[in-house]
C-alpha positions as CSV (number, residue, x, y, z in Angstrom):
1,X,0.0,0.0,0.0
2,X,1.4,3.4,-1.0
3,X,-1.1,5.7,0.7
4,X,-2.8,3.7,3.5
5,X,-4.7,4.7,6.6
6,X,-3.1,3.4,9.7
7,X,-5.1,2.5,12.8
8,X,-4.2,0.7,16.0
9,X,-5.9,-0.2,19.2
10,X,-4.8,1.4,22.5
11,X,-6.1,0.5,26.0
12,X,-9.5,2.1,25.6
13,X,-9.9,3.1,22.0
14,X,-8.5,3.3,18.5
15,X,-6.0,5.8,17.2
16,X,-5.4,7.1,13.6
17,X,-1.9,8.5,14.1
18,X,-2.3,10.8,11.1
19,X,-5.4,12.5,12.6
20,X,-5.6,11.9,16.4
21,X,-2.1,12.9,17.6
22,X,-0.9,16.4,18.3
23,X,2.1,17.8,16.4
24,X,5.3,17.1,18.3
25,X,3.9,13.8,19.8
26,X,5.9,10.6,19.5
27,X,5.4,9.5,15.9
28,X,8.1,6.8,15.8
29,X,7.3,4.3,18.5
30,X,3.8,3.0,18.9
31,X,2.5,0.8,21.8
32,X,-0.2,-1.6,20.6
33,X,-3.0,-3.1,22.7
34,X,-4.2,-5.8,20.4
35,X,-3.9,-4.9,16.7
36,X,-2.5,-2.7,13.9
37,X,-4.4,-2.2,10.7
38,X,-3.7,-0.5,7.3
39,X,-6.3,0.0,4.7
40,X,-6.5,1.4,1.2
41,X,-8.8,1.0,-1.8
42,X,-11.1,-1.6,-0.4
43,X,-8.3,-3.7,1.2
44,X,-7.5,-3.9,4.9
45,X,-4.6,-5.9,6.5
46,X,-4.2,-6.4,10.2
47,X,-1.3,-7.7,12.4
48,X,-1.9,-8.7,16.0
49,X,1.4,-8.9,17.9
50,X,0.4,-11.1,20.8
51,X,3.8,-11.0,22.5
52,X,5.5,-7.9,21.2
53,X,3.5,-4.7,21.7
54,X,6.1,-2.2,20.3
55,X,5.9,-1.3,16.6
56,X,6.8,1.3,14.0
57,X,4.7,2.3,11.0
58,X,6.0,2.8,7.5
59,X,9.7,2.4,8.3
60,X,12.0,1.4,11.1
61,X,12.9,3.9,13.8
62,X,15.7,6.0,12.4
63,X,15.8,8.5,15.2
64,X,14.5,11.4,13.1
65,X,11.9,12.6,15.7
66,X,9.2,13.7,13.1
67,X,6.8,16.4,14.4
68,X,3.9,15.0,12.3
69,X,3.0,11.5,11.2
70,X,3.0,12.5,7.6
71,X,2.8,10.2,4.5
72,X,4.0,6.6,5.0
73,X,3.8,3.4,3.0
74,X,1.8,0.5,4.5
75,X,4.7,-1.3,6.3
76,X,4.4,-2.5,9.9
77,X,7.5,-3.3,11.8
78,X,7.1,-5.3,15.1
79,X,10.0,-4.9,17.6
80,X,10.2,-8.1,19.6
81,X,13.1,-6.5,21.5
82,X,14.3,-2.9,21.7
83,X,18.1,-2.5,21.6
84,X,18.2,1.2,20.6
85,X,19.0,2.3,24.2
86,X,22.6,1.0,24.4
87,X,23.9,3.1,27.3
88,X,24.8,0.6,30.1
89,X,23.0,-2.2,28.2
90,X,24.2,-4.8,25.8
91,X,23.5,-3.9,22.2
92,X,22.5,-7.5,21.4
93,X,20.4,-10.2,22.9
94,X,20.8,-13.9,22.3
95,X,18.9,-17.1,23.0
96,X,15.8,-18.8,21.8
97,X,12.5,-16.9,22.0
98,X,8.9,-17.5,20.8
99,X,6.7,-14.7,19.6
100,X,3.2,-15.2,18.3
101,X,1.3,-13.1,15.7
102,X,-2.1,-13.2,14.1
103,X,-2.6,-11.9,10.6
104,X,-6.0,-11.3,9.0
105,X,-7.5,-9.2,6.2
106,X,-10.8,-7.8,5.1
107,X,-12.3,-5.2,2.7
108,X,-12.2,-2.6,5.5
109,X,-11.0,-2.1,9.0
110,X,-13.7,-3.2,11.4
111,X,-12.4,-2.0,14.8
112,X,-14.9,-3.8,17.0
113,X,-14.5,-7.1,15.2
114,X,-10.7,-6.8,15.4
115,X,-10.8,-6.0,19.1
116,X,-13.0,-9.0,19.8
117,X,-10.5,-11.2,17.9
118,X,-7.6,-9.6,19.8
119,X,-9.2,-10.4,23.1
120,X,-10.0,-13.9,22.1
121,X,-6.4,-14.6,20.8
122,X,-4.6,-13.0,23.8
123,X,-6.9,-14.6,26.4
124,X,-8.1,-17.9,24.9
125,X,-10.8,-20.0,26.5
126,X,-9.5,-21.9,29.6
127,X,-10.8,-25.3,30.4
128,X,-10.8,-27.6,33.4
129,X,-11.9,-31.1,34.0
130,X,-14.5,-31.6,36.8
131,X,-14.7,-35.0,38.4
132,X,-17.6,-36.4,40.4
133,X,-15.4,-36.6,43.5
134,X,-14.8,-32.9,43.4
135,X,-18.3,-32.4,44.9
136,X,-18.9,-33.6,48.5
137,X,-22.7,-33.4,48.2
138,X,-25.0,-34.0,45.3
139,X,-27.3,-31.0,45.7
140,X,-29.8,-29.7,43.1
141,X,-28.3,-26.9,41.0
142,X,-30.0,-24.2,38.9
143,X,-27.5,-24.4,36.0
144,X,-28.0,-26.8,33.2
145,X,-25.5,-29.6,33.4
146,X,-24.9,-29.7,29.6
147,X,-24.6,-25.9,28.9
148,X,-25.0,-22.8,31.1
149,X,-23.3,-19.6,32.0
150,X,-22.9,-17.7,35.3
151,X,-23.4,-14.4,33.4
152,X,-24.5,-13.8,29.8
153,X,-24.5,-10.6,27.7
154,X,-26.6,-10.5,24.5
155,X,-24.3,-8.0,22.7
156,X,-20.9,-9.4,21.6
157,X,-19.5,-5.8,21.5
158,X,-19.9,-5.4,25.2
159,X,-16.9,-7.0,27.0
160,X,-16.9,-7.8,30.7
161,X,-13.3,-7.0,31.7
162,X,-13.4,-7.2,35.5
163,X,-15.8,-8.4,38.2
164,X,-14.7,-7.6,41.8
165,X,-16.1,-6.9,45.3
166,X,-16.8,-3.2,45.8
167,X,-14.2,-1.4,48.0
168,X,-16.9,-0.1,50.3
169,X,-18.3,-3.6,50.8
170,X,-21.6,-2.8,49.1
171,X,-22.2,-5.2,46.3
172,X,-19.8,-6.0,43.4
173,X,-18.3,-3.9,40.6
174,X,-18.5,-5.0,37.0
175,X,-16.3,-3.1,34.5
176,X,-17.3,-3.3,30.9
177,X,-15.5,-2.1,27.8
178,X,-17.8,-1.1,24.9
179,X,-16.4,-2.1,21.6
180,X,-19.5,-0.9,19.7
181,X,-20.2,2.5,18.3
182,X,-24.0,3.0,18.5
183,X,-26.5,3.7,21.4
184,X,-28.4,0.5,22.1
185,X,-29.9,-1.7,24.8
186,X,-28.0,-4.6,26.3
187,X,-29.4,-7.3,28.5
188,X,-27.1,-8.8,31.2
189,X,-28.5,-12.0,32.7
190,X,-27.3,-13.6,35.9
191,X,-29.4,-16.7,36.7
192,X,-27.7,-17.4,40.1
193,X,-27.8,-13.9,41.7
194,X,-30.6,-12.2,43.5
195,X,-30.1,-8.5,42.6
196,X,-31.9,-5.7,44.4
197,X,-30.6,-2.9,42.3
198,X,-28.1,-2.0,39.6
199,X,-26.2,1.3,39.6
200,X,-24.3,2.9,36.7
201,X,-21.1,4.5,37.8
202,X,-18.6,6.8,36.2
203,X,-15.7,5.4,38.3
204,X,-15.5,2.1,40.3
205,X,-16.9,3.8,43.4
206,X,-18.7,6.9,42.2
207,X,-22.4,6.3,41.8
208,X,-24.1,8.1,38.9
209,X,-27.6,6.7,38.3
210,X,-29.8,3.8,39.1
211,X,-30.8,1.3,36.4
212,X,-33.6,-1.3,36.1
213,X,-32.7,-4.8,37.1
214,X,-30.8,-6.9,34.5
215,X,-31.2,-4.3,31.8
216,X,-28.4,-2.0,30.9
217,X,-29.2,0.8,28.4
218,X,-26.3,2.5,26.6
219,X,-27.5,6.0,26.1
220,X,-24.1,7.1,24.9
221,X,-21.5,4.8,23.3
222,X,-18.1,5.2,21.7
223,X,-15.4,2.7,21.0
224,X,-13.4,1.6,24.0
225,X,-15.4,3.6,26.5
226,X,-15.2,1.9,30.0
227,X,-18.4,1.6,32.0
228,X,-18.9,0.4,35.6
229,X,-22.0,-1.3,37.0
230,X,-22.6,-2.0,40.7
231,X,-24.7,-5.1,41.6
232,X,-26.3,-4.9,45.0
């Protein structure tokens, strides 16, 4: 690609370095959360560096300190190790190392789909074998023995990132990352919990407004925005 659009995911969003960065910002090194994508003329190519989050775009780092991102060709360089800082450090590193990458393509860059893939690849499904002797008593249980979930979300673009006890001891805090881009309603179902109220919070302990039970309405939504719910 000779005139591509670069995009890459950061912790809570997506950045186009040609548009979203101030003049004088760091335009040589880029720290990647899950993916880097280039697109041009109906073609999009994406690299997911699962073990090496440092990258440069267009060219290697030549120490030129550009004040703007400027025009760059569609090259992506992943730095598995950074040996540029040689003061008091060895300029070379040896040994055997293993670095994983996922490469995919499409007709356009779909940020939400790429972020879902990135989360799936970096945190794959974990499994454990449950044996009958692990349970001391054979009590009736509300979950289906063949297939069930402790918590379900009917929107794949809403990611449950954290579930922890509230610091003030009142209920639990659920932290969601919204990978979607449109206002919508999302249903969160918890078959095993008896919930008296759900509170929408701006921060993990700052109450903002009360919501109806088991229904979370996204009145505002933008990619990567973090939302907190308190279950009481």
